[in-house]
C-alpha positions in Angstrom: -5.4 10.9 45.9 -5.3 14.6 44.0 -1.3 14.5 44.3 -1.1 10.6 41.7 -4.0 12.2 39.5 -1.9 15.3 39.3 0.8 13.6 38.2 -0.9 11.7 36.0 -1.8 14.7 34.1 1.5 16.4 33.9 3.1 13.7 32.4 -0.2 13.7 29.6 0.6 16.9 29.1 4.3 17.2 29.0 4.6 13.5 26.7 1.3 14.2 24.1 3.0 17.8 22.8 6.6 14.7 22.5 4.3 12.4 21.0 2.7 14.6 18.5 6.6 16.6 17.4 7.7 13.2 16.9 5.3 11.9 15.0 5.0 15.6 12.6 8.5 15.0 12.4 8.0 11.7 10.4 5.3 11.9 9.0 6.4 12.8 5.3 7.2 9.2 4.3 3.7 7.0 3.1 2.5 4.0 5.6 0.8 0.8 5.1 -1.6 -0.4 8.3 -2.0 -3.9 8.3 -4.9 -5.8 10.3 -5.1 -8.7 11.0 -8.4 -10.8 11.7 -8.4 -13.8 13.4 -10.6 -15.6 10.6 -7.7 -15.7 8.7 -8.4 -12.8 6.5 -5.7 -9.0 6.7 -6.5 -5.5 5.4 -4.4 -2.5 4.5 -4.9 0.8 3.9 -2.6 3.2 2.8 -1.9 6.0 4.2 -0.1 8.8 1.8 0.8 11.7 3.9 0.3 15.2 2.7 3.8 16.5 2.1 4.8 12.9 1.2 7.8 11.7 0.7 7.2 10.3 -2.4 4.7 11.0 -4.9 1.5 9.3 -5.6 1.4 6.0 -5.0 0.4 3.4 -7.5 0.9 0.5 -6.8 1.8 -2.0 -3.6 3.4 -5.1 -2.6 3.3 -6.9 0.9 4.5 -10.2 2.1 1.8 -12.9 3.6 2.2 -15.9 5.6 -0.4 -18.7 4.3 0.1 -22.6 4.2 -3.0 -23.5 2.5 -5.4 -21.0 0.4 -4.6 -17.5 -1.0 -6.3 -15.4 -2.7 -5.8 -11.2 -3.1 -8.3 -8.5 -3.9 -10.3 -5.6 -3.2 -13.0 -3.4 -3.2 -11.7 -0.2 -4.1 -11.1 -0.8 -7.7 -7.3 -1.2 -7.5 -6.4 -4.5 -9.9 -4.4 -7.4 -7.7 -2.6 -10.5 -7.8 -2.6 -13.5 -5.7 -3.5 -16.3 -6.2 -2.6 -20.2 -5.3 -6.2 -22.2 -6.8 -5.7 -19.7 -10.3 -3.1 -18.6 -12.6 -2.7 -15.2 -11.0 0.3 -16.8 -8.2 1.4 -14.9 -5.6 5.1 -13.2 -6.3 7.8 -14.7 -5.6 11.6 -14.8 -7.2 10.6 -16.5 -10.4 6.9 -14.6 -10.9 8.7 -11.6 -10.4 9.5 -12.0 -13.6 6.2 -12.6 -15.0 3.8 -10.7 -16.9 1.4 -8.8 -14.2 -2.0 -10.8 -14.7 -5.5 -9.8 -13.1 -7.4 -11.7 -10.1 -10.4 -13.4 -11.6 -9.3 -12.3 -14.6 -8.3 -13.3 -18.4 -5.9 -9.9 -18.9 -2.4 -9.6 -18.2 -0.6 -6.7 -18.2 2.9 -5.2 -20.6 4.8 -4.4 -17.9 7.0 -7.7 -15.6 6.9 -6.6 -12.0 10.3 -6.2 -11.6 10.3 -3.8 -14.4 7.1 -2.0 -13.0 9.3 -1.0 -10.2 12.0 -0.1 -11.4 13.9 -2.8 -12.3 15.1 -4.2 -8.7 14.7 -7.7 -7.2 12.2 -9.6 -5.6 12.3 -7.7 -2.2 11.1 -10.1 0.2 13.2 -13.6 0.1 11.8 -16.6 0.6 9.0 -14.6 1.2 5.7 -14.8 -0.5 4.0 -12.2 -1.7 0.9 -10.1 -2.6 0.0 -7.9 -5.6 -2.0 -4.4 -5.6 -1.8 -2.0 -8.5 -3.9 0.9 -10.2 -4.6 0.2 -14.0 -2.2 1.3 -17.1 -1.8 1.0 -21.1 0.4 1.5 -23.2 0.9 5.3 -25.1 3.4 3.7 -27.8 6.6 1.2 -27.7 7.8 1.2 -24.6 4.7 4.2 -23.2 2.7 3.5 -19.9 1.1 6.0 -18.5 -2.1 5.1 -15.5 -5.5 5.0 -17.2 -9.1 4.3 -15.1 -11.2 6.4 -17.2 -12.8 3.2 -18.0 -14.2 2.7 -14.3 -16.8 5.4 -12.5 -15.0 8.1 -9.5 -13.0 7.2 -7.6 -12.1 4.1 -8.9 -8.9 3.2 -9.8 -7.1 6.7 -8.8 -3.7 6.9 -7.7 -3.3 7.6 -3.7 -2.0 11.4 -4.1 -0.4 12.8 -1.4 -3.2 14.1 1.6 -5.1 10.7 0.9 -5.7 7.6 2.6 -6.7 4.1 0.5 -8.2 0.8 2.2 -9.9 -2.3 1.3 -6.8 -4.4 -0.1 -7.9 -7.0 2.0 -6.4 -11.1 1.2 -6.6 -14.3 3.1 -3.7 -14.7 5.1 -3.2 -16.8 8.2 -0.8 -14.6 10.1 0.5 -10.9 9.3 3.0 -9.4 8.0 5.1 -6.3 7.7 7.1 -5.7 4.8 5.9 -3.8 1.7 6.9 -2.1 -1.0 5.5 0.7 -2.9 5.6 1.9 -6.4 5.0 5.4 -7.0 5.7 8.4 -10.1 4.9 12.2 -9.5 1.7 12.7 -11.4 0.0 9.5 -12.2 -2.4 11.6 -14.4 -0.6 13.4 -16.3 3.6 11.4 -16.6 4.3 8.2 -18.2 6.7 5.6 -18.1 9.0 2.9 -19.4 9.5 -0.3 -18.8 12.3 0.9 -16.7 9.7 1.5 -14.1 9.2 3.0 -11.2 10.4 5.1 -7.7 9.9 2.2 -5.1 9.8 2.8 -1.5 10.5 0.4 1.1 8.5 0.0 4.9 7.2 -2.2 7.4 3.0 -1.9 8.1 1.7 -0.8 10.6 0.0 -3.7 12.7 -3.7 -2.8 14.5 -4.4 -1.0 17.3 -1.3 0.3 16.8 -2.3 2.6 13.9 -5.2 3.4 16.4 -3.4 5.1 19.0 -1.8 7.9 16.0 -5.1 8.2 15.5 -6.0 9.3 18.6 -3.8 11.7 19.4 -4.1 13.3 16.3 -0.8 12.2 14.1 -2.9 12.1 10.8 -5.1 14.6 11.2 -4.1 16.7 8.4 -5.0 14.3 5.6 -7.4 15.6 3.7 -10.9 13.5 2.6 -10.6 11.3 -1.1 -11.6 13.6 -3.5 -14.2 12.5 -5.6 
């Protein structure tokens, strides 16, 4: 029994540094964590590493699996588009070329989703998606800037390197893994045009896998969001 216990400890001591080293090497890319509940809800958390390979994250879309009704919403001040019972339809190859709208609101933003994401084609084929983004305004012809000054801090803030933001939610039938992030170097000062923003594509990490990452310490270097 003692020998078995010693061997187990040896394995943990030997493998854990390798896992941490691997996580550290891969930590420069952003991550989206997806937590799916049996009752039909998904919650997303966006992690932007301190040594991020992207800048300030200002929007993202994620593919969704649903049969009947769909609702995208947030509790963090970001805007959401993706409903089946109002005008804010889910994103697809057709709605990708339409103006960005806000759930539960008559607000329509100037850019199409294609323009916002740098002119790229809809990335998910026939699978529909929902979108989340930071508020922006046109400050001169074809020149846009992110603006969250009308909202209480920290609402409408981008996700800066070293920050984590959750409370992105949707009612769906099952988890879907692919996402696309939009980012800019300095969301507070930089402007952008209808050529849109740079993007990053990846596969979401499902719960409880992300819990293992946290337990191993792979994400302990993230600082808390500034207020």
